N, C-alpha and C positions, 0 to 999 in steps of 0.2 A: 313747118309743123306747128299746129295750133296748140295753145296752152292746155286745153282739155286732154288732147292726145298725150302730151307729155306727162300730165298727171296720171293718166291711165297706165302708161308704161312704168311710171315710178311705183305705183301701187302694186302692179303685177310683179315687178322686180323684188319689192319688199316681201311679198308673199312667198315667192320662190326662194328667196334668201332665208326666210323664216323656216320653211320646210326643210331646206338643206341643213340649217343649223340644228333643227330638231332631230333630223336623221343622224347627223354627226354626234349630237349629244347622246342619243340612245346607244349608238355604237361605242362611244367612249365610256359610258356608264357600264355597259356590258363587259368591255375590255377590263376595266378596273375590277369589277366584281369577279370576273373569271380568273384574273391574275391572283386575286386574294384567295380564291378557292384552291388554285393550283399550288400556291405557296403554303397552304395550311398543313399542319403536321399530319393530319389524317391522309393527306394526298402525297406524302413524301415519296412513296414508291408506286403511286397510282398513275394511271393514264386517263386523261380527260378529253372529252370532245363535246362541242356545242355548235349546232347550226340553227340559225333563225332566218326564216324567209317571210316575205310579204305573202300572205295566204291568197291574195287575189292575183298578183302579178308574177309571183315566183322570184321576185328580186331578192338577192341575198342581202339581209340586213346585218348579220354578223356571223362569223365563222371562226372557230378555233379547232384545229385538227379535224376538219370536216371529213377528210377522206381516210381516216384511220379506222380500221375495222376493229370493233370492240364487241364484247358480249352484251346483248341488249336486255337480257332477262325477258320479262313478259311484255315489254314494249314492242317486241316482235309481233305480238297479237294484232297490233294496229295494221301491220302490213298484210297479214293473213285476212283480217276483216275486210280491208279495203279491196284487196284482190277478189275476194268472194263477192262483194257488191258488184264489181265490174263484170265478173265472169258469169255469176249465177243470177244476179238481179235481186233486188230487195224483197220481192214476193216469192222467191223460190221456196218450195216445200219438199221435204223428203216424204216418201210413201212406203209404208210397211204393208205388205200383202198378207192376208190371212186366207188360206185355201185348204184344199183337201185332196187326197188321192183316193182311188177306188170308187165305190158306189154306196148310195144310201137306199136301203130297202123300205118297203111300205110300213115296217114297224119302227122306223127311225134308227136302225142300226147302220152305222158307217163301218164298212169293211175296208179299212184304209187308215191313213194317218191325217192328222191336222198339222199343217205346216205354217209357221210364222216366218215369213221371208223378209229379212231386213234389207234396207238400201243405204244404211249408214246414218240413220236418224239418231243424233245424240240425245234427243229429248224424250224418247219413248220411256215412259215410267218415271220421268223427272217430276219432282215436287215444285218446280218453279212456275209452272203454268197449270191452269185448272184442267184443261183437256188432256194433258199428258200425265197427270198423276196416276200412280200405279193402279189404284182402285178403279178409276174411270176407264183406263185402257183395258183392264181385265173385264170390266163390265161390258164394254163395247164388243170385245171378242166373244164373250159368252153369249151375249144377245144375238150376235150374228150366227153362232152355232145353233142356238135354239130356234131361230127363225128359219134355218135350213131344215128343221125337223129332226135334227140329230139328238137321239136320246141315249145312245149307247155307241161306244167306239171300240171296234175290234182292231186295235192298232195303238198308236201312241201320239203324243204331242211332240213335235220336232221344232227346235229353234234353228232356223237356217241362217247361218253366218256366211254363206257362200259368196255373197257380194264382195267380201273382203277376206279372201281365203289365203292371204299371203302374210306378209310382215304385220305384226300388231304393235310392236314396241319400236319407236324410232331409234336409229343409230345415235349414239352419243349420250343417251340417258344413263345415269349412274344406277348401279344395281340397288342401292339403298332406297331409291325412289320408287322402284317398280311395283312394290306391294301396297304403296300408299294410295289414297283416293286421288291425289293429284298426279299420280304416275300411272293411272289406269290406261291400258293400251286401247287402240282403236278396234272397232268391230263392225262387221256388216249388220249385226243385230245387237244394238246396245240395249241396256236395261238398267233403269234407276241410275243413270249416269255411270254405270259400271262400278258401283261402289256400294258398300254396306257398312254397318257400325258394329264394332266389337266392344262389348261392355266389360269393364274391369272391376275386380275386387282388389283394392289397394290395402296394404298393411302399414305398419310403422316404417319410418325411414330406414332404408337398407334391406327391408324384407321383400320376399318375392310377391309378385302380383299374379293372381289367377284370373282366368276368363270366366265371366259370369253368364255369358250367352251372347247372342248376336241379334241384330235387327236388320232385316228379317231373319228368321231362324234359318241357319245354313247347316242343317244336320248332315249334309253330304260331305262336310269338311271336318277335319280335326285340327285342334290348336295346341301348340306346345309353347307355353309362355316361359321366356327367359327374362322377363321384365322385372325390374327392381323399383321399389317405391323410392322416388327421389326426394330430396330436401325441399322445403318450401321455396317458392319463387324460381325453381329451376325449369318449370314449364313441362310441355309435352315433348319428350325426346324419344318417344316410342316408335318403332318401325316394324310394320308387318312385312313378311317376306313371302312372296308367292310360292305355292307348292311347286316342286320340281316336276319333271316329266313323269307322268303316270303316278304321281303322288297326290294324296288328299290332305297332306299336313301343311298347315301354315305356321311359320315360326314368328314369334313376337320378341323383339330384342330392344334393349335400351332402358331408359328410365321414364317414369311418369310421376310428376311431383305430387306430394301428399295433399297439397292445397288446391289441386285442379278440381273444379266443380263438376265438370261434365262426366268424368269417370268412364269415358269411352274414347275410342279412336276410330277413324274411318279408314277402310281398306279397300283395295281393288278386288272386284269379283273375278276369279280366275277364268270363268267361262260364262259371260253374260247371256249368251244364247241359251245355254242350258238352264240358267236361272229363270229366264223368261218363260221357257217351256214348262218348268216345274211349277211356277206360280199359276199359269193357266190350267195346268193339270189339277192342281189342288182346288182351284176355283170351281172347275166343272164338277169335281167329285162332291163338293159341298152343295152343289145344285142338283145332285142326284144323277148326274150323268156318269155312268161307269166307263172305265178305260182299262183295257186288258193288259197293256204293256207300259212299263215305266217310261218317263219322258227321256228325250235324247236331244243332242245338238250335233252340229257339223263335226265338232271335235270328238265327242264320244263315239259317234259312228265311224269316224276316220280311224280311231284307235282299234276298232273291230274290223277294219278294212271294208266298211260298208259306205254306200253313198246315199245322199238324200234323194228320194224320188221326186220328180217334177209334179207339182200340183196340177190336177186336171179340172178342178172346180174352184171357183172363187167364192169367198164368203163375205169379205169386206176389205176396204182399204182404209188405213189410218194415216192421216196426213199430219205432219209436224206443224208447229207454228211457222210463220214466215221467217225468212232469213233475217230481216231487220230485228225481229224479236229474239232470235237466237243470238245475234251479235250483241244485242243489248246486255244479256247476261254474261256472254263470253267476256266482255270487257269490264262490266261492273264488278264481277266476282272472279275475274281472271281464270275462267274454266279451261284448263288445258285440254280436256277431252273435246270440247266444242271446236277449239282451234285445230286439233289434229284431224278430227272428222271432216271439217271443212277443207283442209288441205288435201286429204285423200279424194274428196268429192270434186275438187278442182281438176285433179288428174283424170278422173272418170269423165267429167264433162268435156274435156279436151282430148279424149281418145287414148288416155294412158291407163296403166294399171293402177287400181286404187291402193297404192302403198305410199308411205311417207316420202321415200326417195323420189318417186315420180311426181308427187305433189310439189316437192321443192323445185324440181326441174321445170315443172309447168309454171310455177310462180315466177321463177327467174326469167324464163322465156317471155312471159307476159310483159314484164317490166323492161326487158331488153328491147322489145318492140316499141316501147314508149320512150326510149332514149336513156334508160338507166343501165349502167354497166353491170352485167350480172356478176362480175368479179367483185363488186362491192357487197355482195350478198353471199357470204360463205356460211350457209346455214344448213342445219340438219333436221329441223322440225318446223312446225308452225306456231308453237306456243312459247318458245324461248327457254324451255326447261333444260335443254342441253347446254352444259357449260362450254361446249365447243363452238356454239353459234358465234358468228362474227358478222357484223354489218356496220356500215358507216352512219354517222348522224346525218350526213348530207342526204343519203339515200332515204332514210326514214322521213326526214323533213320534206323532201320532194314528193314522196308518195302521199304524205298528208296534204300537201298543196294540191296534188292532182285530185284528191277526193273533194277538196273544197269547191271545185268547179262543177260537181255533179248534182243532179236533182235529188239524189238520195243522201246528200251530205248531212242533212238535218238528222236523219236516222242514225248515221254513224256518230255524229257529234253528241247526240243524247246518250249513246252507249258509253261515253267516256266518263269515268268517275271524277269526283272533285277532290283535289288535294291542294292545300295552300290557297284555297279560293280560286283555283284554276282548273279548267276542264282538261284533264290529261290522264294518260295511262301510265301506271307505274310498272317498274320491273326490278326484281331483286332476286339474286341467287348469291351464293357464297362470294363475298368480296365485290359484288356488283350492285350498283344502284343506278336506275335510269328513269327518265320521264320523257313522254312525247305527247304533244297536244297543241292547244290553241289558246291565244290570249289577245284581247284588244288593248291597243296602246294609243290613247288619244284618238279613238275612232278608227285606227288602222288595225286591220286583222292580221295577226301574225301566227305562224306555226313554227314549232321548234322540236328539236330532239337533243337531249343532253344525257351523256353517259359517263359514269366514273367506274373504272375497273381497278381492282386490286387495292382498294382503300384499306386502311387499318382502323381499329377502334369500333365504336358502336354504329349501328345502322341509323339510329335516331339522330346521332351527331352529324353524320354526313348528309342526311336528308335536310336537316335545318340549314346547313351551309349551301346546299344546292338550291334550296328555296330562296336564299338570299340573292343568288344570281338571277333566278327566274323573276324575282320581285321587280327587277329593273324593266321587265316587259309590261308591268301594270301601268 
C-alpha cells in the first residue's frame, strides 16, 4: 500500500472519529442537561420526555422517556398541521357557496331565500387576511346579490352549517373553556373565527363588573355578569359561559384585574352561522334591499323542526386562503379553531364524518400507514386543548422528521414561532409545558420534542429550565 493511500485512510479515520466524538459530545451534553432538569425542584413530581432526531436521516440523536405518553398542549398542532399538508396539499382552499332558492322576477324580487353554505372554512370573516375580513366578505356577497338583479327578498338569509351538523365541541375539553374564544367549537359555517368581544365596565377592587356592550353588537344575546374587579396584577381570570339549550343568556364569571388596559374579553359565538346570516341581512338592508323575514341558521331552523332548502341558483363562491397561509397563523398564534376545523376536514377528505372523533381516527390511521404506532397517539382533538391528550415525544419528533423531507416543508417551517431563538411550537395547559421544532447544530439539522407534565411553580421558571436543555442543540 503506497504512502499517499495510507495518508488518505488516516485522514478519513480522523474525520470519522471527530464526527463520532462530536455526536457523543452532544448526546452527553443533552444527558447532563436533561438530568439537571429532572432533578430540579420544579420537576420533583413531574414526568419528562425528550426526543432529538437527525432531521435528514431520522437517526436518533438523544432520547429520554421517548415512548411515554404525555399531554402535549399546543405542540399537538404540529401533528395536525403536518397531516393536513400531506392529505390536503399546501394549496388546498375551502369554498363557501352563496346561492338562492326560488325565482327572481323582472322587478328584481326574489321569492325565496339567500343561503350561505359553508364547507368548514375557519377564515371566513377573519381579520388575519385582507380578503377574508368581515367587511370584504360581506361586500363580495352583497355585490353578487346586486349583480343577480335582486332588489327585494321575499324570504330570508340563511346560514347553512349543514356540512358539520354533528359534534361541535371535542370530547375532553373542560367546561370552563367552552365559552372562551380559544374554546370555540367547530362549525360548517364559521364566522369571525367564531368569536366576538365583550366590553367591560370595571369598578374598584372587589366591586361588580358590568357589561358595556359587545363588538360586534350581539343584541340577540343577553349577559349576566357575576364578574368581580380583581386586584392589580391578577390579570384576566374572566370566563364567559355559553348559553344553555334554548337559552339566550351568557354568564360571565371570575375576576378581571383593575389594571387591565383592554377592558374586554373575547368569547365564543354560540351560533356562528346565524351571526353570519345576520350580518349579511343588515348589510343588504343598509343598501336598500328589503328582506321580509328575519335571518336564520341550521340551528334556529332545527329548533322549529324545519330544514334548510337546497339552493337552486348560484351567486358566488368565496375561497379561503391556501392551506399554507392558514397553517401559518394556526401555529404562529396557536389558533385552536383552525386546528379543529382542519382535523374535521381531514375526516371529510378521507370519506369520514366531519367530526372531531373521526378526524382523530383519520389522523392516527394516516400515521399508522407510515409506520407510527397509533397507540402512541391517545388524543381527543387536533389542537391540544384537551387535558386528556397523550402522545409520545418520539412520535412528534418522527412526524416532524417526516415533514422535513417534503417539498412543502419550508411553508410548515415558516409557520413555527421563534422562542429562545429557535423555530418551535410551544404548548402549555395546566401543569404542562412543551416544545417541538427544529434547530441546526454545527450544520446538522435536528428536530425535537420535549414535554414536561405536572411541574410545580411558575411557568416562566420551567420554561427557562427547558430552554437550558434545548440550548445544547445550538
